[in-house]
C-alpha positions in Angstrom: 0.0 0.0 0.0 1.3 3.4 -1.0 1.2 6.1 1.7 0.5 9.3 -0.2 2.0 12.6 0.9 3.8 11.3 4.0 3.0 10.6 7.6 0.8 13.6 8.0 -1.8 12.2 5.6 -1.5 8.7 7.1 -2.2 10.0 10.6 -5.2 12.0 9.4 -6.7 9.2 7.5 -6.7 6.8 10.4 -7.7 9.1 13.2 -10.1 12.0 12.4 -13.8 11.9 12.3 -16.2 12.0 9.4 -15.9 15.4 7.5 -12.8 16.6 9.3 -11.3 13.2 8.4 -11.6 14.2 4.8 -10.9 17.8 5.4 -7.6 17.2 7.0 -6.6 15.1 4.1 -7.4 17.7 1.5 -5.7 20.5 3.4 -2.7 18.5 4.3 -2.2 16.8 0.9 -2.5 20.1 -1.0 -0.3 22.0 1.4 2.4 19.4 1.3 2.2 19.0 -2.5 2.6 22.7 -3.0 5.3 23.2 -0.4 3.0 25.3 1.8 4.1 25.1 5.5 1.4 24.2 7.9 1.0 26.3 11.0 3.1 25.4 14.1 1.4 23.0 16.5 -0.7 24.5 19.2 -0.1 23.5 22.8 -1.6 20.2 23.6 -4.7 20.2 25.9 -5.8 16.7 26.6 -8.5 17.4 29.1 -11.5 19.6 28.5 -11.6 22.7 30.8 -14.8 24.7 30.6 -13.1 27.6 32.4 -10.9 28.1 29.3 -13.4 28.8 26.5 -10.6 29.7 24.1 -10.2 26.0 23.3 -13.6 26.1 21.6 -13.2 27.5 18.1 -16.0 29.7 16.7 -18.4 28.0 14.2 -18.7 28.9 10.5 -21.7 30.7 9.0 -22.4 29.2 5.6 -24.3 31.0 2.8 -24.3 30.0 -0.8 -20.8 31.1 -1.5 -19.6 32.7 1.7 -18.0 31.1 4.7 -16.9 33.4 7.6 -16.4 33.1 11.3 -19.3 34.4 13.4 -19.1 35.8 16.9 -20.5 32.8 18.8 -19.3 31.0 21.8 -21.4 28.1 23.2 -22.0 27.8 26.9 -20.5 24.4 27.7 -20.3 22.4 30.9 -18.8 19.0 31.6 -21.2 16.2 30.8 -23.1 14.7 33.7 -26.3 12.7 34.1 -28.5 15.9 34.3 -27.9 16.4 30.6 -28.9 12.8 29.7 -32.2 13.9 28.1 -30.6 16.4 25.9 -27.9 14.0 24.7 -30.6 11.4 24.1 -32.4 13.8 21.7 -29.1 14.2 19.7 -28.6 10.4 19.7 -32.1 9.9 18.4 -31.6 12.4 15.6 -28.3 10.8 14.5 -29.9 7.4 14.6 -32.9 8.5 12.6 -30.8 9.5 9.6 -30.4 6.7 7.1 -29.4 8.7 4.1 -28.0 12.2 3.9 -26.4 14.2 1.1 -25.5 17.8 0.5 -22.8 20.4 0.1 -19.9 21.1 2.5 -17.4 23.9 3.1 -14.4 23.4 5.2 -11.9 25.7 6.9 -8.6 23.9 7.4 -5.9 24.4 10.0 -4.0 26.6 7.6 -7.1 28.8 7.0 -7.7 27.4 3.6 -11.3 27.1 2.3 -12.4 24.0 0.4 -15.8 23.0 -0.9 -17.4 19.8 -2.2 -20.3 17.4 -2.0 -20.9 14.5 0.4 -23.2 11.4 0.4 -24.0 9.1 3.4 -26.0 5.9 3.4 -26.1 3.8 6.5 -24.7 1.5 7.6 -21.1 2.4 7.0 -21.1 4.1 3.6 -20.0 7.7 2.9 -18.3 9.6 0.1 -16.7 13.1 0.3 -16.0 14.6 -3.1 -13.7 17.6 -3.0 -14.1 20.0 -5.9 -11.0 21.2 -7.8 -8.3 22.2 -7.2 -8.4 19.6 -4.4 -7.9 16.1 -5.9 -9.2 14.1 -2.9 -12.1 11.7 -2.6 -12.8 9.8 0.7 -15.0 6.7 0.3 -16.3 4.2 2.9 -18.0 1.1 1.6 -19.2 -0.4 4.9 -16.0 -2.2 5.7 -13.1 -0.1 4.5 -12.2 3.6 4.0 -10.3 4.6 0.9 -8.5 7.9 0.4 -8.2 8.5 -3.3 -6.0 11.1 -4.9 -7.3 11.8 -8.4 -4.2 13.8 -9.3 -1.7 11.1 -8.5 -4.0 8.2 -9.3 -3.3 6.6 -5.8 -5.5 5.1 -3.2 -4.9 4.2 0.5 -7.3 1.9 2.3 -8.0 1.4 6.0 -10.4 -0.7 8.0 -13.5 1.4 8.8 -13.5 -0.1 12.4 -10.2 1.7 13.1 -11.6 5.2 12.4 -14.2 7.3 14.3 -16.3 7.2 11.2 -17.7 3.9 12.6 -20.1 5.5 15.1 -21.4 8.2 12.9 -22.2 5.7 10.2 -23.8 3.1 12.5 -27.5 2.3 12.2 -28.0 3.3 15.8 -25.8 5.6 18.0 -26.0 6.2 21.7 -23.6 9.1 22.4 -23.5 8.4 26.1 -22.7 4.7 25.7 -20.7 4.6 22.5 -18.5 7.7 22.9 -16.4 9.5 25.4 -18.7 12.5 25.8 -17.0 15.3 27.8 -19.1 18.4 27.4 -22.6 19.5 26.4 -24.1 22.9 25.8 -27.4 24.4 24.5 -28.9 27.9 23.8 -31.4 29.4 21.4 -29.1 28.7 18.4 -27.2 25.5 18.9 -27.0 22.3 20.8 -23.3 21.5 21.1 -21.6 18.2 22.2 -17.9 17.5 22.5 -16.4 14.0 22.2 -12.9 13.0 22.9 -11.1 10.1 21.3 -7.9 9.0 23.2 -5.1 7.0 21.7 -2.1 5.9 23.8 0.3 6.4 20.9 -0.8 9.7 19.3 -2.7 11.5 22.1 -6.2 12.9 22.3 -8.4 14.3 19.5 -11.6 16.3 20.0 -14.8 16.4 18.0 -17.2 19.3 18.5 -20.6 18.8 16.8 -23.2 21.5 16.6 -26.9 21.0 15.9 -29.7 23.4 15.3 -31.5 24.1 18.6 -35.0 24.0 16.9 -34.7 21.3 14.3 -31.7 19.3 15.7 -30.2 19.2 12.2 -26.5 18.7 12.1 -24.9 22.1 11.1 -21.2 21.7 11.4 -18.4 20.1 13.3 -14.8 20.9 14.3 -12.1 18.5 15.0 -9.0 19.4 17.1 -6.2 16.9 16.5 -3.6 15.9 19.2 -1.3 18.6 17.9 -3.9 21.3 18.3 -4.9 21.8 14.6 -8.5 22.6 14.0 -10.6 21.7 10.9 -14.2 23.0 10.7 -16.8 21.6 8.3 -20.2 23.2 7.7 -22.9 21.3 5.8 -25.9 22.7 3.9 -28.5 22.0 1.2 -29.2 18.8 3.0 -31.3 16.0 1.5 -32.5 13.2 3.9 -34.8 11.5 1.5 -33.1 10.7 -1.8 -31.0 7.6 -1.7 -27.5 8.0 -3.3 -26.4 5.9 -6.2 -24.8 2.7 -4.7 -21.8 3.1 -7.1 -20.7 6.1 -5.2 -19.5 3.9 -2.4 -17.6 1.3 -4.4 -13.9 0.9 -3.7 -12.0 -0.8 -6.5 
């Protein structure tokens, strides 16, 4: 198996969650291929501390062709049993989605903006198509995840079970039981949950998911990797009815 674009891409492909999983690849591969230096690592912060809200990055406001930071900071508190009902609502929403497609915009750790389309069909199938100039496609077929570089005609494949994609693509998800849920917040705009994934060898990554407070629709997520890099993905023009073409999820 060929490891495209070095260890940075290899690490991203095996550790990050759903859209940021693909986002990190696109930003990292393009930056490395073009000789663009990535920003220096931020200080590691392996435990969530609600008294230091600076660790929570602002979300992205998505319009048809505009992505910009908005002045919003969720009120987050460490998760405990008193928030169980709120988390159950989010788990029920995620479990109710069987198909989902739409457009996405990402802001990578170097500030770069990338756009594309995504398709999800449970259980276990997803495809992220990055529009040019990014050459990356990320495809999961239910058992494996392939990271395809259209420019280099290469493809790296990994077991789906070894990536955090596994719980977002499961038929049913219980955030309390199936993840390490560390913080929850809600206000009139968003319901926000933060999940940590810990690995003895590479450290702790953090996934912040934000849902609409009224419709519970997933709006965006931010992944902070063990080095402190943030990647934010916002999704829009969502379709929860139309089933994607099965050929979109084929890995050859």
